[in-house]
N, C-alpha and C positions, 0 to 999 in steps of 0.2 A: 683503562685506568683513569681517564680524564673524568668521566661522570662520577666514578667512585671517589676520587680524591675531592672533587669539587663539592659533592654532596656531603662527604664527611666533614669537610672544613666548615660547613654551614653551622655545625653545632658548636664551633669554637667562637662564633661571632656573638656579639651581644644580642639579647632578645629582640631589641628594636630594629636590628639590621636584618634579621633572618627572613622576614616577610618578603622584602624586595628581592633578596637573593633567590628565595624559593620561587617567586614568580618568574624570574629570568630563566631559572633552570627548567621549569615546567614548559615554557615556550620553546626553548632549545631542544629539550628532550622530545617534545611532541612532533618536531619536524622530522625526526628519524624513526621514532618508535611509536607503538600504540601507547597513548598517554596514560592509560590505566596501569600499564606495567610499572610506571614510575612509583606508584603507591607501594608496590611490593618491594622494589629494590631499595627504596630510600631508607627503610628500617635497617637493612643490613649495613648500608653505608654509614648510617648514623652511629651504630654501635662500634663499627670499625674505627671511626675517627675518635670516639671517646676513649677507646682502649689504647690508641697510639699516643694520645696526649701530645699531639703535635702543636707547636706554637709558631707564629709567623711574626716577623719584625716589621713588615710593611704596615703603613698607616691604613686603617680601615676605610678612610675616604678615598685613598688612592687605589681604586679597584683594578686598574691595569697592572700595577706593580704587584698587588696581592694575587691576582690571577696568575701572573708569571711565576711567583714563588710556589703557588699551588701546583702548577703544571710541572715545574722542575722537581718538586717532591714526588709527584706521582710517577713521572717517567724515570726517576732515579731509584725506584723500587721501594718507596715509602720508608726510607731510612729515618732513624737508626734501627727501628725494630724489624723492618721488612714485613713480609706477609705474616710471619709468625706472631707479630704484635696484634693481629686481628683475632687470634684464638681466645676463646673465653677462659677466664681463670676459674670460674665456678659454673655450675649448672644453671641454666636459665629456664624459667617457666615461660614458654613462648606466649601463651595467652595473656599472662600478666604483663609481659613485656610490651606486647602490642597495644593493650588497652590502657596501660598505666604510664607509659613512657611520655616524657615531656613533648615529644614530637606531636602527639595527638592533640595536645592543647594548643599547639601553634598552628597546625594545618587544618584541623577539623574541630567543629563545635563539639563539646563534651557529649551531648546527647545524640550524636550522629555517627558514632563509631561502632563498627562491628567487624572485628578481625581486620582492621586497617582499611576498610572501605566505608565511605560515608554514604548515607542514604539521601537525606534531604538536602545536604549542603553541596553536593557535587553532581554533575551530570554522569549518569550511569553508563553512557555510551562513550564519552570522550574524556571525562575527568575534570572538565573545567568548572570553576566556581560560579560562573555567570549563568545560573539556572533560570529557567523560564516557567516550567510547569512540572508536575509530577510525572514519573514514568507509569503508564497505565497498567502494566503487567507485573512489574516487580517493584519492591520497595526501593525507591531512589527517585532521581529527578532527571530532567532533560533540559539542555540549553536550547536556545532559540534555533540554532543551526540543526541540531540533532532532532528537535521537535519537527521541523519542516521535513527533514529527511524521513523521519519515522512515519509521518502522515502520508508521505508519497509512496512508501515502499512496503508498509506493513501488509497490505492485501495484494501484493504482487506475487504471482505464482508462475513457476516455470511450466514447461510442457509436460513434465512428469507429475504435475499436480502439487508439488511441494513449494513452500515459500522460496522466493528467489534469494532472500537475504535473511540474516540472523534475526530471530525473534526478539532478542535482547537489544541489540544495537542497530539493527537494520543495515549493517555493513557486512564485512566478512567475506573472505575468498573461499576458505575451506570450511564446510559445515557438516554437521552430523544430523541425521534425520530421525524423527520420532517414529517408533515402530507400532504405536497404538493405531488400530484400525480407525480410519476416518480423521486422524490428526495429520495436519499438513505442515507442522512447524519444523524449523531447522535452527541449529545453534552453532555459532562459529567457534573456532579453536581459541581465539583470544579471550572471548567472554568466559568460556568454560574454565580455561587454565588460570585466568586472573581472578574471577569472582568466586568460583567454586573451589579451586585449588590446583596447584601445579600438577600436570600429568593427567588431569581429568579427561581431556579430549581423547588421548590415546587409550585410556582405560575403558572409556565408554564404547570405543570402536570394537572392543572385544565382546560386548554384550549384544545378544541377539535373541529377542528384541530388546531394545532400550526404550523405556517409556519416559517421555520428557517431563520436565518439572511442573508444567501446567496440567498434565494429565494425571500425575501422581497426587496422593494426598498432600495437601499443602503443608510444607515444613521448610525450615531453613536448609539450604545446601551451601555451606560456607557462608559467603557474603551475599549469595543470591537467594532472596526470599520472595516467593510469589505472593501477590496480594490476594486476599480472600475474595475481594469484590472486583477482580480484574475485568470481568466481562462487562460490568457496569461502567467502569472507568474508561474503557476503550471507547464506548459510545459517547461519553461525556467529552472525550478529546476531539471527536469529530462533529460535535453538535453545531448546527447552523443557527447562530443567534442574530443574524443580520435582518435588515428591513423591518417589517411590521412585527409587533409583539404577539406571540401566540403561546398558549400553554404547550409545554414540551410533549411530544408523543410518548406513549407508553414505552418503557424500556424493557426489553426482554433479555435476561441473562443468557449467555452462551450455553448451549446444551452439551453435556459431556459426550465425547465421541461415541461411547458405547450405547448411548440412548438416542442418538439421532436416527430419524426415519426418512424414507424417501419423500420427495416433494410432490405436492398436488397443486397444480397451477391452473388458473383461469386467465386467459389472455383475450382482452377485448380489442377489436380493430387489429387483429393479429398480423395482417399482411402476409409476408412470406416466411413467417415463423422464425424471425430473428431470435426471439426469446428462447425458443426450444433449442435452436442451434447452439446458442451460447451456453445454456445450462448443460448440455451434453459435452461441449468442449471443456467446460470447467470440471467435468467428472461427476456431476450430480446424478443420483438415482432419481429418475422422474417416474413416479407411480402413475400419474394421470396428468395429461395436458389437454385441457378443453379450450378450444379457440373459437371466438366469434369473428367471422369474416364473411363479407358478401361478394367480394370480387372473385369470380371463377378462376381467373388466371392465377391469382395469388394462392388460392386454395390448391390448385394443381401443383404449383411449385412446392408447397409445403408437403403435400401427400407423396409426391414422387421422391423428394429428398429424404423423407423421414419414414419411409416404409409404412405409411398409413397409421403410425402410432399416435397421431394427433386426432382428437375427436372434434370435428367441426359441427357447430350448433347453429350457424346462420346469424341472423340479425340480432344485435345486442338489445334492441328495443323490445324483442319478443321474449327475453329471458325473464322468468318469474321467480318468486321466492320458492315455489315448489320445485322448479328446475334446480335451483341452487342446493336445496336440501337433498335432492336425488343424486346430483353429481358430486357434491362436497363430502366432507368439509375441505376447504382450500387453505393452503398455507401462503400462497402468493397470488396477488392480483396485479396484472400489468396491463398497460394499454396507453395508446395515444390517439385521441380522437382526431378526425380530419382537420387540417389547419387552413383549408381554402378560405373559409369565411372568417378566419381570425387574423391571417397574415396581412400586414399593411401593404405588402407587395401587390395584393389583389385590389384594384380600385373599386371593384364591385362587391367587396366583402360585406357580409350581413351581420357580423359580430357574433357574440356569444349566445344570444337569445333567438337567433333566426338561422335558417338553413342548416348546414352541417355543424355549425357552432353549437347547436343545442345537444349534440351527441355527448358533449362533456357531461351533461346532467345524467345521461345513462350510466356513464362510469361512476359518477357520484352516487347514484341510486344503488347500484350493485355493491359499491364499496360499503355503504351503510348496512346493507343486508348481510355482508360477509364478516364484518368486524365482530370479534369474539365479545361475548357478554362480560360485564364487569366481574372480576374474580376468576375468569377462565385463564389459566396460565399458558395455554397453547400459543406459541409464537405465530403471529400473522403479520405479513409484510405486504406492502403495496407500492406501486410505482406508476406515476402518470407523466406523460411527456407531451410537450407541444412546442410550437415555434417560438423563438425569442422575439421576433419582430411582430408584435401584436400591440394593439392600443393599451395604454396604461390601465384604463378602467376595466378592460377585459382581464388583464393579468391580476389586478387587485381583487376582482370578484372571484376568480378561480382560487386565489390564495384564501379568501374568506371562507369559501365552501370547504376547501381541503384543510383549512386551519394550519397552514404552514407556509413558509417561504420556499421558493424554488432554488435549486442550484443550477448554475449555467455551466454546461459542458460543451466544448467545441471539439468536434472530431479532428480538427486540423492538428491537434497536439499528437494524435496517434494514427493519422492517415494523411494521404496527399490532398484531401478535399476539406474545404471549410464546411462546417455543418453545426452551427450553434443551436442548441436546444435547451429549453427549460425542463427540469425534472423535479417533480414534487414526489414526496414519499417518506417512508419511515425506515428504509433500509439503512443499517448502520454505516457510517463513513461516507455518505453520499457527497459531502462537501469537501472531502479530502482532494488534494491535487491529483490530476490525471497525468501520468507520464507513460511513455511508450515502453513496450517490452521488446525483446530481441526479435520476436516474430512479426512485429508490426512494420508495415511498409510506410515510410514517412515521406518519400518523394515520388512524384509521378513516374519517374524513370523506373523505379522498382516494380511498377505495376504493368509496364508495357511488355508486349510480346517481343520476341527476338527480332532484331533488325529495325526497330522503331525507336525514334529519338524524341524525348520530351522537350518541348520548347519552354515550358514553365515548370517550376518545382511543385507548386500547389495550384489546384484548380478551384473555381468558384463552387458555391453550393450546387449540387446536382439535384435537379427536380425532375418532374415528369415532362417538362418542356425541353425539346431538343436544343433550343437556343441556349440553354443553361450550360451547355458544354463548350460554348465559345468563350474566349478569354480576352483580356486587354481592356483598356479604358473605353474603347468604342464597341466592345463586345463583337469583334469580327475575327479575332485571331483563333485559328484552329490549334489545338494544343500539341499536335504531334507532327513530326516529319517522317514520312515513309517513302523510301526511294527518292529522296530530295523533293518530295511534294508534300504540301499541307494535307493533313488528314485528321479526321475526327477520332475520338476514342471508340474502340471496339467494345462490344458488350462484355466480352470476357475481361477486358481491362476495367470496365466499370465495376464488375463483380469483385475484382481484386481491391479496388479503391474502397469499396464498402466493407471489405473483409470477408466476403463470401468465398466459398470454394469455386474454382473455375467451372463454368457451365452449370452453375446452380440454378439459373433461370431458363435453361435450355430444355423446356418441356412443352408439350402440347402444340408443337409447331408454331410457337409464338414468333412473330417478326420482331425486328429491332425496336420498333416504337413500343410494342407491347412489353418487351422485356425492360426497356428503360422506364416505362411507366410504373411497373411493380417495384423496380429498384429505387426510383425517385421517391417513393412513399415509405421506404424501409428505414430501419434504424441502422446506425453504424455499429458493426459487430464489436470492434475493440472498445467502444464507449460502453456498450451494454455489459461487456465482460468486466470492465472496471466497476460498474455499479453493482453487478451481481456477486462479485468475488466475496464480500463479507458474509454472504449467506452460508459459506462453508462452515461457519461456526455453529450452524443451527441444524443443518440437514445432511443426510447420509450421502456419501459419495461412493462411486465405484472403486474397486480396489485400485490403488495407485500402481504405477509402473513397478516392475519387480525390482525392489531394492531391499537389501538387508540393512538393518540399522547400523551395522558396522561400516556400511558404505559411506563415502563422503561425496559431496557434490561441489563442483566449482561454479560459482555464480559470477558471471562476467557483467560488467556495467553495460547498460543499454547505449544505444547510439545517441541519446540526448545528453548534452553536457550537464544537465541538472541531475542525471542519474548518479546514484551513490558509488563511490569507489572506496576500497578498503583504506582505513586510516593508517595502515602499516606503511 
């Protein structure tokens, strides 16, 4: 009764006083309930107060006394009329009531109202008026807090392949899943019941399959209206406009799920096939994976772990245009040229134009050969990686050739090891924040074998040098205690730190030093998973885990405090 009475009395206050009271109510209501629910309930409370015609003797400036009288009236049963006073005396046209009532002019701008939910004037996720940017998928806006959460979680996927959080608000505990083949979207109970209509969530659970609003022909669903250009707006949301000015990369609209086809990948300087491993983990159908690698140990690791499905073609310098025509066309080009001659850690580095630094230009050469011609609508994506600690002029030159600025991603956010790397590319959402999933191991202890104790939470960047495993200011501390004695990290533990399966590098009778060498040159698995996830909007995936669309999924917040929690 308290919110009912308080909200109803609002309409007995002078127009100039209602705004401040409404603000207080929104704040209080939001502490206990999903804020958007307020928009629905307030219309019922408004009409009830008007029908009761209740007046109060307290001075409007004496808010404490006025509140006391309000509470007394509410807990006293809304006398003299009681609940019967809320009943309508005549039939009411609901649509006209919602769109024409004076409440709309107070709370919402006139051009922003559609069945009691505002689009541009309020955050579609939490209902606040302090909006920051448009909602990229549906007509509406986002506040700064929800924008940050949206960018962090939109491309997070659970192990079943579906989105971890609601497509609309990127929160939600209980969600319903789209049944369209290849679509990985989920929608939470609150958003469906509030924006589409009461009872929507339960009714959709009875449909099998249920095709989500972004897969259907675009039309309004209550107050939820998909944007016609949502696939373009999503990329605008994640655009990287920092550092040097460059022309924006070509934008590819998302491909409808029914038209997506398997991926064809060319990986230069492939190493131990981290790219292939991540693509399969994400559920992509990989039609062809061509890898250029010269290290025999790395090739052996890739072949053994992936059943010979990777086509190895040797030195990237020997790849010609004829080769590319015969192997292609390719949808994705990835690679990270050796960093030895670029890293400032190496006192004998030769820079970008000498030694192994020149291999960057092999990547650039092949990238130019693979880029689709003007007017070719086929999506083509590329990713180039290298070390952060390079000379500024080398970084600037790489940016000028690739015509974009890099994003910096440090694996320490999703693993127990520091590993800051620059990534250049045109994959959508590369600049979005990286946050850990439930399966990511964030502390060293999570990666150790039974009976071993971590002496540190995070370790330094792991390289091919055995000394990189030592910790502390003087770099003498071994990171593990085993049987009360200092010990180094085992190779199986290093594999876990990088995100690889246990014994991934246990091939060809390689010794410890050889296995650390191939790991030290590898990419961090959770980082590449983060970067590759947006490609699910463009390419076909394997059938997801057996779920009927009437099934629901509980998405728990991750172990990081920055992960989203339900607003309920």
